[in-house]
C-alpha positions as CSV (number, residue, x, y, z in Angstrom):
1,M,-65.7,-4.8,-74.9
2,D,-65.8,-1.5,-75.6
3,Q,-69.6,-1.5,-75.4
4,I,-69.9,-2.4,-71.8
5,L,-70.4,1.1,-70.0
6,H,-69.4,2.4,-66.3
7,K,-71.1,4.2,-63.5
8,F,-71.4,4.3,-60.1
9,I,-74.3,4.5,-57.6
10,T,-74.4,5.2,-54.4
11,V,-76.9,2.4,-52.2
12,G,-76.7,1.9,-48.7
13,G,-74.2,4.4,-48.5
14,L,-71.5,3.0,-50.3
15,K,-70.6,3.8,-53.7
16,L,-71.1,0.5,-56.4
17,H,-69.5,-0.2,-59.5
18,V,-72.2,-1.4,-62.0
19,A,-71.5,-1.9,-65.9
20,E,-74.1,-2.0,-68.4
21,I,-75.0,-3.0,-71.6
22,G,-78.6,-2.5,-73.7
23,S,-81.6,-1.1,-73.2
24,G,-84.3,-3.4,-73.7
25,P,-87.2,-3.1,-71.7
26,K,-86.7,-6.5,-69.3
27,T,-83.2,-6.3,-67.6
28,V,-81.1,-9.3,-66.4
29,I,-78.7,-8.2,-63.5
30,F,-76.0,-10.8,-63.0
31,L,-74.6,-11.5,-59.7
32,H,-70.9,-12.5,-59.2
33,G,-68.6,-15.5,-57.0
34,F,-64.9,-15.5,-56.0
35,P,-62.4,-14.4,-57.5
36,E,-64.7,-13.0,-59.7
37,V,-66.2,-9.5,-60.5
38,W,-68.4,-8.1,-63.0
39,Y,-65.9,-8.9,-65.4
40,S,-66.7,-12.4,-65.7
41,W,-70.1,-11.7,-66.8
42,R,-68.5,-9.9,-69.9
43,H,-69.3,-12.9,-72.7
44,Q,-73.4,-13.2,-71.2
45,M,-73.6,-9.4,-71.4
46,L,-72.9,-8.9,-74.7
47,A,-75.4,-12.0,-75.8
48,V,-78.1,-10.7,-74.0
49,S,-78.0,-6.9,-74.9
50,E,-77.7,-8.1,-78.5
51,A,-80.8,-10.1,-77.9
52,G,-82.7,-7.1,-76.6
53,F,-82.1,-7.3,-72.9
54,R,-80.5,-4.7,-70.6
55,A,-77.8,-6.2,-68.8
56,I,-76.3,-4.9,-65.6
57,A,-73.4,-6.4,-63.7
58,P,-72.5,-4.7,-60.2
59,D,-69.7,-5.3,-58.0
60,Y,-70.5,-6.5,-54.9
61,R,-69.7,-3.9,-51.7
62,G,-65.8,-4.5,-51.2
63,Y,-64.8,-6.0,-54.7
64,G,-63.8,-5.0,-57.8
65,L,-64.6,-0.6,-58.5
66,S,-67.0,-0.7,-55.4
67,E,-66.5,0.9,-52.5
68,Q,-65.3,-1.0,-49.5
69,P,-67.7,-1.0,-46.0
70,A,-66.3,0.5,-42.9
71,D,-66.0,-2.6,-41.1
72,P,-65.4,-5.3,-44.1
73,E,-65.6,-8.2,-41.1
74,K,-69.1,-7.1,-40.2
75,T,-70.3,-7.5,-44.4
76,K,-73.2,-10.1,-44.6
77,F,-75.3,-11.8,-47.1
78,D,-78.0,-9.6,-46.2
79,D,-76.0,-7.0,-46.9
80,L,-75.3,-8.1,-50.7
81,V,-78.8,-8.8,-51.2
82,E,-80.2,-5.5,-50.2
83,D,-77.8,-4.0,-52.2
84,T,-79.1,-5.3,-54.8
85,V,-82.4,-4.1,-54.8
86,G,-81.1,-1.1,-54.4
87,V,-79.5,-1.3,-57.3
88,L,-82.7,-2.0,-58.9
89,D,-83.8,0.7,-57.3
90,S,-81.6,3.2,-59.2
91,Y,-82.6,2.1,-62.4
92,G,-86.2,2.2,-61.7
93,V,-86.5,-1.8,-62.6
94,D,-89.6,-3.5,-60.1
95,K,-88.6,-6.5,-61.6
96,A,-86.2,-8.2,-63.1
97,F,-84.3,-11.8,-64.3
98,V,-81.6,-12.9,-61.7
99,V,-78.3,-14.9,-63.0
100,G,-75.6,-15.8,-60.2
101,K,-72.7,-18.0,-60.1
102,D,-70.9,-19.8,-57.1
103,F,-71.7,-17.6,-53.7
104,G,-74.2,-15.7,-56.5
105,V,-76.7,-18.4,-56.4
106,R,-77.1,-17.9,-52.3
107,V,-77.2,-13.9,-53.1
108,A,-80.1,-14.9,-55.7
109,Y,-81.8,-17.5,-54.1
110,L,-82.2,-14.9,-50.8
111,L,-83.1,-12.0,-53.3
112,A,-86.1,-14.5,-54.9
113,K,-87.1,-15.8,-50.9
114,L,-87.2,-12.7,-49.1
115,H,-88.1,-10.2,-52.5
116,P,-89.8,-12.6,-54.9
117,E,-91.9,-9.5,-56.3
118,R,-88.5,-8.7,-57.4
119,V,-87.7,-11.4,-59.3
120,E,-89.3,-12.5,-63.1
121,G,-87.0,-15.7,-63.2
122,V,-83.3,-17.3,-61.8
123,V,-80.5,-18.9,-63.9
124,T,-78.0,-20.3,-61.6
125,I,-74.6,-21.8,-62.6
126,G,-72.5,-24.5,-61.0
127,L,-75.2,-24.6,-57.9
128,P,-79.0,-25.3,-57.7
129,M,-80.4,-23.1,-55.2
130,A,-80.9,-24.7,-51.7
131,P,-82.2,-24.6,-47.9
132,L,-79.9,-22.7,-46.0
133,G,-78.4,-23.7,-42.4
134,P,-75.5,-24.3,-40.7
135,P,-72.6,-25.3,-42.7
136,T,-71.2,-29.2,-42.1
137,F,-68.7,-29.2,-44.2
138,H,-65.9,-29.4,-41.2
139,Q,-68.3,-33.2,-40.7
140,T,-67.3,-34.6,-44.0
141,L,-64.0,-33.1,-45.2
142,P,-60.5,-32.3,-44.6
143,E,-59.3,-29.4,-42.7
144,G,-57.1,-28.3,-45.3
145,F,-60.4,-28.0,-47.2
146,Y,-60.0,-23.9,-48.9
147,I,-63.6,-23.1,-47.3
148,L,-62.9,-24.2,-44.1
149,R,-59.7,-22.6,-44.4
150,W,-60.5,-19.4,-45.3
151,Q,-62.8,-19.1,-42.9
152,V,-59.6,-19.1,-40.5
153,P,-59.8,-15.5,-39.4
154,G,-55.7,-14.1,-40.7
155,R,-54.8,-17.9,-42.6
156,A,-56.2,-16.7,-46.0
157,E,-54.3,-13.1,-45.3
158,A,-51.0,-14.4,-44.7
159,D,-51.3,-17.3,-47.6
160,F,-53.1,-14.3,-50.3
161,G,-50.3,-12.0,-49.0
162,R,-47.5,-13.4,-50.3
163,F,-48.2,-12.5,-53.9
164,D,-50.2,-10.0,-55.8
165,A,-53.7,-10.0,-56.3
166,K,-53.1,-10.8,-60.2
167,T,-51.0,-13.9,-59.0
168,V,-54.0,-14.6,-56.4
169,V,-56.5,-14.5,-58.8
170,R,-54.8,-16.5,-61.5
171,K,-53.9,-19.6,-59.4
172,I,-57.5,-19.9,-57.5
173,Y,-58.7,-19.7,-61.2
174,I,-57.0,-22.3,-61.8
175,S,-57.2,-24.1,-59.3
176,F,-60.8,-23.9,-59.8
177,A,-60.7,-24.8,-62.8
178,K,-60.3,-28.3,-62.4
179,S,-62.6,-31.2,-61.2
180,E,-61.4,-32.4,-58.0
181,I,-61.8,-30.3,-54.7
182,P,-59.1,-27.7,-53.6
183,I,-57.6,-29.5,-50.2
184,A,-54.3,-28.6,-49.1
185,A,-52.2,-30.5,-46.8
186,E,-51.6,-30.2,-43.1
187,D,-48.2,-28.8,-44.0
188,Q,-49.4,-26.9,-47.1
189,E,-51.5,-23.8,-47.7
190,V,-54.3,-23.3,-50.4
191,M,-52.3,-21.3,-53.2
192,D,-49.2,-23.6,-52.7
193,L,-51.8,-26.0,-54.2
194,V,-50.8,-24.6,-58.0
195,D,-47.0,-24.5,-59.5
196,P,-46.0,-21.1,-60.1
197,S,-45.4,-22.6,-63.9
198,A,-48.7,-23.4,-64.4
199,P,-50.6,-22.2,-67.3
200,L,-54.1,-20.5,-67.5
201,P,-56.9,-23.0,-69.0
202,P,-56.7,-22.6,-72.7
203,W,-59.8,-20.4,-72.4
204,L,-58.5,-17.5,-70.3
205,T,-56.0,-15.5,-71.4
206,E,-53.5,-13.0,-70.0
207,D,-55.2,-9.8,-70.9
208,D,-58.3,-11.8,-68.9
209,M,-56.1,-12.0,-65.5
210,E,-54.7,-7.9,-66.2
211,A,-58.3,-7.3,-65.7
212,Y,-59.0,-9.3,-63.0
213,G,-55.9,-8.6,-61.4
214,A,-56.2,-5.0,-61.8
215,L,-60.1,-4.7,-59.5
216,Y,-58.6,-6.9,-56.8
217,E,-55.2,-4.7,-56.5
218,K,-57.7,-2.4,-56.4
219,S,-60.3,-3.9,-53.9
220,G,-58.1,-6.7,-51.7
221,F,-59.6,-9.3,-50.5
222,L,-61.3,-8.7,-46.6
223,T,-65.0,-8.2,-48.5
224,A,-64.0,-11.2,-50.2
225,L,-63.1,-13.4,-47.5
226,Q,-65.5,-11.9,-44.8
227,V,-68.4,-12.8,-47.4
228,P,-68.9,-15.7,-48.8
229,Y,-66.2,-17.2,-46.7
230,R,-67.2,-16.3,-43.1
231,S,-70.4,-15.4,-43.2
232,L,-71.9,-18.8,-44.4
233,G,-73.5,-19.3,-41.0
234,E,-75.6,-16.4,-41.1
235,A,-79.1,-17.4,-40.5
236,F,-82.4,-16.0,-41.6
237,D,-85.8,-16.0,-41.4
238,I,-87.2,-18.6,-43.6
239,T,-89.5,-20.9,-43.2
240,D,-91.1,-22.5,-46.3
241,P,-87.6,-23.0,-49.1
242,R,-89.3,-23.1,-51.7
243,V,-89.0,-20.7,-54.8
244,E,-92.1,-20.8,-57.1
245,A,-90.3,-18.7,-60.0
246,P,-89.0,-20.1,-62.8
247,A,-85.7,-21.4,-62.8
248,L,-82.7,-22.4,-65.2
249,L,-79.9,-24.6,-63.1
250,I,-76.6,-24.3,-65.6
251,L,-73.9,-27.9,-64.5
252,G,-70.4,-28.0,-65.9
253,E,-70.5,-31.5,-64.9
254,K,-66.5,-31.6,-64.0
255,D,-67.3,-28.2,-61.9
256,Y,-65.4,-29.7,-58.3
257,C,-68.5,-28.4,-56.7
258,L,-70.3,-31.3,-57.4
259,K,-68.3,-33.4,-55.6
260,F,-69.5,-31.1,-52.1
261,P,-71.0,-34.3,-49.7
262,G,-74.6,-34.6,-50.9
263,M,-74.5,-32.5,-54.1
264,E,-74.8,-34.4,-56.8
265,D,-77.4,-36.4,-54.8
266,Y,-79.7,-33.5,-54.3
267,V,-79.8,-32.9,-58.0
268,N,-79.6,-36.5,-59.9
269,A,-82.5,-37.6,-57.0
270,G,-84.4,-34.9,-57.8
271,R,-84.4,-33.3,-53.8
272,V,-83.5,-29.8,-55.9
273,Y,-87.1,-29.8,-57.1
274,H,-88.8,-30.2,-53.7
275,V,-87.0,-26.4,-53.2
276,V,-87.2,-25.2,-57.2
277,P,-90.3,-26.8,-58.5
278,N,-91.0,-25.0,-61.8
279,L,-86.9,-25.9,-62.5
280,E,-85.2,-26.4,-65.8
281,I,-81.7,-28.2,-65.7
282,V,-79.2,-28.0,-68.4
283,R,-75.6,-30.0,-68.2
284,L,-72.2,-29.8,-70.1
285,P,-69.9,-32.4,-70.0
286,E,-67.0,-30.7,-69.8
287,G,-68.0,-27.9,-68.8
288,C,-66.2,-26.9,-65.2
289,H,-66.2,-24.5,-62.1
290,F,-66.1,-21.1,-64.8
291,V,-68.2,-22.7,-67.3
292,Q,-70.0,-19.3,-68.6
293,E,-66.2,-17.6,-69.9
294,Q,-65.1,-22.1,-70.3
295,F,-68.1,-22.4,-73.0
296,P,-70.1,-18.7,-73.4
297,E,-71.6,-19.7,-76.5
298,M,-73.0,-22.8,-75.3
299,V,-74.0,-21.1,-71.9
300,N,-75.5,-18.1,-73.8
301,S,-77.3,-20.1,-75.8
302,H,-79.4,-21.6,-72.9
303,L,-79.5,-18.4,-71.2
304,I,-81.1,-16.9,-73.8
305,S,-83.7,-18.9,-74.8
306,F,-84.6,-19.2,-71.0
307,L,-84.8,-15.7,-70.9
308,A,-87.1,-15.5,-74.4
309,G,-89.8,-18.3,-73.1
310,H,-90.4,-16.3,-69.5
311,V,-90.8,-12.5,-70.5
């Protein structure tokens, strides 16, 4: 981990933290999800740098070591997309491979649609790229579904506020690592889905939790709740949803996100190819929501093979 360097660059008037390693002619930019930060890509960054690529992993604005925007509640997905372009510009990178996980998949998709000239290829982990539209979770999932709860201003803040940052991240990691969608009962908060004595997944260490806890202790959760959860209805002027860039989807088959309404059908029935025609799909049977941390060697192997095949 000591090989990974850290710097701050100013993008959009904010100081953004970027982790980096490698000096190859081709660049891979990693876009994290929640409750993650740059650190969730540590295994992949080392691997792709050893394979001859430059790896960069920013913390989004308001996440980790990056500066908070003046009004976190006004942050949008569009801000994260333009920040990503700004990061590439600061490195003098005209075109990069983009790797996104969780809601980072949406950032990667938007980057590929709004700035296709900047994208060599797209790798998404856990979720496929898909057309954007108003969220419909409320039509099919109960009120206790974690996304619906976290969309309510003040609800998650009160829930999270009962614990320190490390405990919040720990509880979310344990909950999201399971194969069932996190849904709280009517008289229960999302944080209470995980017993305080519940162990970490075997692929995650207490040192990892210390790292995550320290980063979220610094940033808090205000921007993280705004984007993604309270910005899912953000509209974009995209008439053709297709992404023509070569793409790889790495799916953990025990990722709870596959149980989102319509998700398995979208992938298994092949409708995803209407949106991402140049797509390769890799399935890891025991993989969970954090498959890049759970099975780093497998994910790294597929990732590097894809990158090498599209240089």
